[in-house]
N, C-alpha and C positions, 0 to 999 in steps of 0.2 A: 216278586211283585208285592211291595208293602202296601197296605190299606190301613187306613185309620178311621175309626168311627166312634161317635159318642156313645157311651153307655150310661145308665141309670142305675145306682146301686142302691139297695135297700136293705136295712138292717131288720131282722125279726129276732123273736124270742130264741130259737134254735139255730140262728146263723144269718147268711146273707144270700141275697139272689140279685141277679143282675139282668138287665134287659137292654136290648138295643132297639130304640125308638124308629129307626130307619127299616128295620129288618123284622118283619112281623114273624112273630113266633121264636126268634133266636133269644133264647134264655138260657141261663144256668143257675147253680145254686151251690154252696159249700157252707162249712162250719166256719170257717174264718175268713177273714178279708183276703189272706194270701191265696188261700184255695180257691175263692170265687174268682179272683183275677186271673189265675192260672187257668181255670175252667172256661173263663169268659173268652179268653184268647182262643181257646181250642174251639169252642162253640163258633165264635166269629169266623174262624179259619175254615171250619168245615161247612158251614152256611154259605159263605162267599165261594168257595170251591164248588159247592154243589150249583149255584146260580152260574157260575162260569162256565161248567162242564154241560149245563141245559141250554147254553147259548142266551142266557138272560143278562140283559144290561144291569151293571150294580146300580143300586141306588146311590144319589149323590148325599154324601153325609150332611146332616143339619149341624149348623153352627150351634156349638155348645151353650152359647148365650141365649138361644131361642128355646131351650129345654124348661119345662116347669118342674123343679126339683124340690118342692116342698116337702119336708121330713125324709129326705133322702139326699144323696149327692151325685154329682155327675163327673164323669172323667172321660179320658180318651183311652181306648184299646187299640193299640197298634199289632198288626200281624203280618207275618210273611206268607202269603195265601199260597205260594208255590210249594212250601213244605207239605201241605195237604192235598196237593194234585198228584194224580197219577195218570199216565196213560193206560188204559185198561185195554186196548185193541190186543187181540190174540196175534201172536208170531209163531211162526212155524221154526222148530229146531230139530236138526237131525240127532237120534240118540244111537247107541249102540248097547245092546244087552244080548246076553245069550238067549240061543233060539228056544231052549227048553223053557226059559222064564217067560219069553213072549207067548209061547205054546200055552203055559200054565194060566197067564193073565187072561189070555184070550177065552180059554175054556170056562173061566171063572167070571167072564164078562166085566175084568177090571180095566178101567180107562187108564191108560199110561200117562195120559196128559194131566188126569186130575190127581194122579199119585205123584207125580213129580211136582205139581203145583203146591200140595198138601206139603211135602217134604220140603221144598224150597220155603215155603211160610214158617215151618219149624226151624229151619236152619238160618234164615235170616233173621229170626226172631221178630216177626211181623204180626 
């Protein structure tokens, strides 16, 4: 799902920072304008995905013409929020491992689910 929000870009001595006037606390910064635009997209996506997962209605974007942008500039940031949304519900999977391995893991209080998740995160490069 694509969403577009206006952003205000500020230039400072050591780089840039961006804020989204419709999304309180949604900001990012970077050393170059290219970096701050990329980080703005990430910040916007994560912020919107968080609101959606909490069941909060997304704020209506302000018309960019209504923003006060003295000594800075405004632009639109477009994101595909679905790229940052994940269904985090647990699902049951049946696995097979040797009995001795299961017994040893149980003796050491090792959670097979946790080990599998950690290995998948590493293997999937997440």
